[in-house]
N, C-alpha and C positions, 0 to 999 in steps of 0.2 A: 372973064378977064380977071377980075380980082384973086379968082382959087388959084389960076395960072401962074399968072403973078406970083400968091404967097408960095407951092408949090418951087419954081425957079428961086424963092431969092433959098428954100432950105436946103437947094440943092446945090447951092453955092456957098451956104457958111456949114455945108456936113450934117446939118438936118438928118430926121429921119427916116430919108428916102434917098440918101447920099452912099455911094457906094464905099466900105469900107476892105481896103484889101489885108491880106493875110498880115503883112508887117505891119498895122494899123490894127489891127484887132488887140483885142484885150492878152494880157501873157498866159500861157499856162501856168499854176502851178502845181508839180508833182512831189510828194510826198516819198522823201527816203528814208526807210529806218531801218535800222542794223542795232547788232548789240557789242560791236568794238567799243569801247574806252575814250576819250576826249583825245588823248595823246597819242593813241596807236595806228598804227600803220593804217589801217581799214577807215579810219575820221579822216585822216588826214588823203585820205586816197577820192572820199566821199566831197573831199570842200575841192578837190579838183576836179574831178568830174562838172560838180556843178560850177563851175567857174566856165568852165570848158564849154560846157553847152549854151549855157546862157551868155559868153559871147559871140559865140558863134550863131545863136540861134537872133541877134541882136536885143537880147532879152525877152523875146516871145517867151521861150520855155526858163521858168524858173527854178530850181531844184530844194526844195527847206528838207537839208537833215537834221533826223532826231534819232542821234547817239546813244549808244549805254542804254541801252531799253528802255528809254522814254516813253515806247509804243507798249509797250510789255512787251513780255517773252518773245524770244526765237518764233518756237512754234505760233505763239499767238499772230504776231506781226505776218510771220506766213500765212496763216489763215486772210488774214485781212488783206493782204495785198490778193490772193487771187478771187476775194471778192468784189477788189475794185478801192474800196477802203482806203487802204495802201499803195500808191500810186508802184512804188519797188523796194526790192528789199536784199539781204547779202546773205540771207540763208547757206548754213552749209549742206554737203550732201547728205549728213545724215537726218537734216530736218526735212530734204527733198524726199528723203525714201520715206516719207508716208505717202508718198503720190507716187511715187514708181518704184519698185523695187529694185530695180536695178542700179540707180543711187546709193543703196545701200553696199554696193558691193565693193564702194570707191575705198570707204573704212576698212575692207580686210587688214587685222593687225599683219603686221611688216608684210609690205605687197614693196615697197618700193623701194630701191640699193642708192637712192638720190633725188634730191629736190628736182635734177635734166628728169630722170626719168616719170616721176610724178606727170611731168610735162608733156612731154612722150605721148603718155599714157590717156591724161583728161584732158588732153586741149586737141587730139590726135582722135580715135576712130570710138572712144568713147562717145561723141557728140552728136554724129548720127545715130547711132546704138540704143542711145539713150534720152536724146533732145525731145520724139514725138508723144511719149510719156508728159512730158513738160505742156507739150500744145492742147494737151486732152485735160491737164489738169489747170489750163484757164493761164499759164502763164508764159513768155518768155525771153529766152537764155540770151544775154547782152553777153556776156563775157566770164572765164573764170577770175580772180584775182587771187588773194591768199590767207591762207589761215595759220597752214603749219607742220611739221612735227609733233607729237603730241611728246611732252617728254615727264615722270615722273619728278614729286617733290615730296616729302614728309619732316615731320617734326621729329623722328623718332631715331634711326638710325639710316645708315650711309646703305643704298645701293648697290649689291656689286656681280650678284646673280641673285635668279628666280625664289631662293629660300628664304632671301633678304625680305621679299613683300609679301610672305605669307604671313597672313593674319595683321596686317594691316586695314586700320580702315579709313578708306580712300572715298572718296566726294567722285563724280561723273556725271555730266552732264546725263538726259533721261534717255541714252542713246544706246544700241544693245551694241555697235562695235566698241565702244571705249567701256562700256560696262561687261560683257562677255573676253575681253581680253584683259582686265586685269582678276574679273574672279579666274579667269584661267590660271592666271597665278598665286593665287591661295590668296587676293586681297580680299576683306569683306567690305562691300561698297554701299555707300549711301549716295541719293542722287539728292542732291539739294542744291536750288534754284541759285546761280552764281552770286546778284546783287545778297544772298545772304551767307555766300561761301566763306569771304573774313571774319563775318562773325563768328562761324561753325568752326576755323580752323582755330581762334583763339581763345575758344571756349572749348578745345578737344574737344571738341561733339565728332569728328573727325581727325584722323592724326595727319593726312595728304590731302593733295590733287592731283591735275594731270591737266596739260596745257601746256600749248602750244611756250616757245622762252617770249617771244614779245606780249603773250599774255603775261605772263611770270613775272616780269620788267614791270609794262605800265601800269599793271593792278596790282603793283609791290608786294606779291605774295612772299617776295623775299622775308618779310616782320614777322611772321609767324612759322616761318619754313626754315629749315635749318642744311637739309642736305635737296640735293637736285641730282636725281638721275638720268641722263642722255641716253633713254631704251627710245624712244621714235616710236612708237607704239602703233601710232597708226598717222594717216596724213588727209587731209580735207582743205579745200579750199571754201573762199567766203564764193558765189555764185553767185553774183550780181544780176536778178531776174524783174521784168516788168509785167503788169499785170495785162495782158491778151487784149482786156476793155477799154483801156488804156492806150498802149500800143495802135490799138488798130484805128483811133482818130489822128494819130500824126501824121502827117503830110511825109511822100517817100523822101524828099529832103533830110525833116525833122528826124524820122530815123535813119539817117546816114548819119545825120551828127551823132544822135543819142552814141549807135553803135560803136562807134572811130571813138567816143570822148572817151567810154566805157571801155576798152579797151584801153588806149589811152594809159589811164589811173588805174586799171590793172596791171596792167605791166611794171607801170612806174609802184606800186607795190610787191610785186614780187620780188622786185628789186632792193625796194629799201628794204622791205624785213629780214631780207635772207645776208642782207649785208652790213646789216646792225646787227645780227644776231651773234656776231664773235665780241663783237665791242661790250654787248650788254653779257654777255657771258662773263667777261674780265670783268665787266661790273657789277654782278651780283657775290663774283667771287669776294669784290670789296665789301660785301656789304654783309660781306660773312658766310655766306653760302658755303658749302662742302659739298663741292660737283664729282659728279665717278662715269667713268663712261663702263658700263657691262658689256658683254660681249653677247651681242643681238642674238648668237645664234642659239645659245642655251635660251632664251624666252621663244623664241617662233620656235622651238621643238614639243614647248609644253601648251603650243596655238589649236588642236584639232578640236578640242570640246569646242575652244570659240568657235571654228568656223562650225561646227555641226549644227550650233543655234543661229548659227544667222542665214543658215538654209531656211528656214520658217519666213525670214519677213526678205530675204536676198530669190530664195529658189534655185535651189540647186544646178536644173542650166542655166540662167543666170553667172554664178557664181563660176563654172567652169565656163559659157566666155568671158569672163572676166578677166581670169585665170589667165589664158592664152593669150589675151591683148597685153598682159603683164607681161607674160614671157615674150611675146615678139618684140617688147620695145626696150627689151634690157639692151 
């Protein structure tokens, strides 16, 4: 009788035999690691995502954000994400290309006519074609965010034609699409870590670099770079992915919330980055940058060597399929 009474008391008090509903269970903490600076739209969108998920799950899912390469370089964070040590990340297609050749096609030089054109391709037929590869790698796609068209800066001279690029020492990330594009234009490429880029520019280790306007602005690249050429040579997005190991532990309702909040944050980031771009260009002018708008047609004519090199990492058949998608979306 005493034992029965003890069990009844424990049940009433919420002791070890008490049932705990999902809404009362301990919160799930997820790590989201990415490479954008604190003030970059990518980090602001991450905060929006985290707040939305926490609110809609009544605090049952808390997302802890690690911006600015706090958990390591982008390839390292992505690898940790696949292994489950990091729950979510925001790699670009260039980083995902290590795990799927199809993602390497996205950054083929001078592929897209506009942001809208890129959206139509990457949000459209590209997804059912490429996403099964991510599943095999242990990742679940949530949504496309934004990174942008990459543009060239340097400290030596204005760039109005491909000839002006020849001989410039240009830093690129360790991704073949950007390296191949710059080398096809005659630049001397150096793959310096982004965390070391500012010092390399200040010390003259390299003459220039290439990145979207939001990065040039938020990371104060203008402090060491006089010239900006709006080449738009490569385009890519941040891709919001979650570890399949983590995803499989979520309830159907939690999965819906995470997907919807990712899409909402990504859509906001796209709008924010693109509407801010014109203002940021004006600000860069005020900071002393000289901005040129070279004819991209002349640059694209020189890209055959880059496309040939891309076949090694993307595959000839994949490139042909992707270019067909791009053409159909024009």
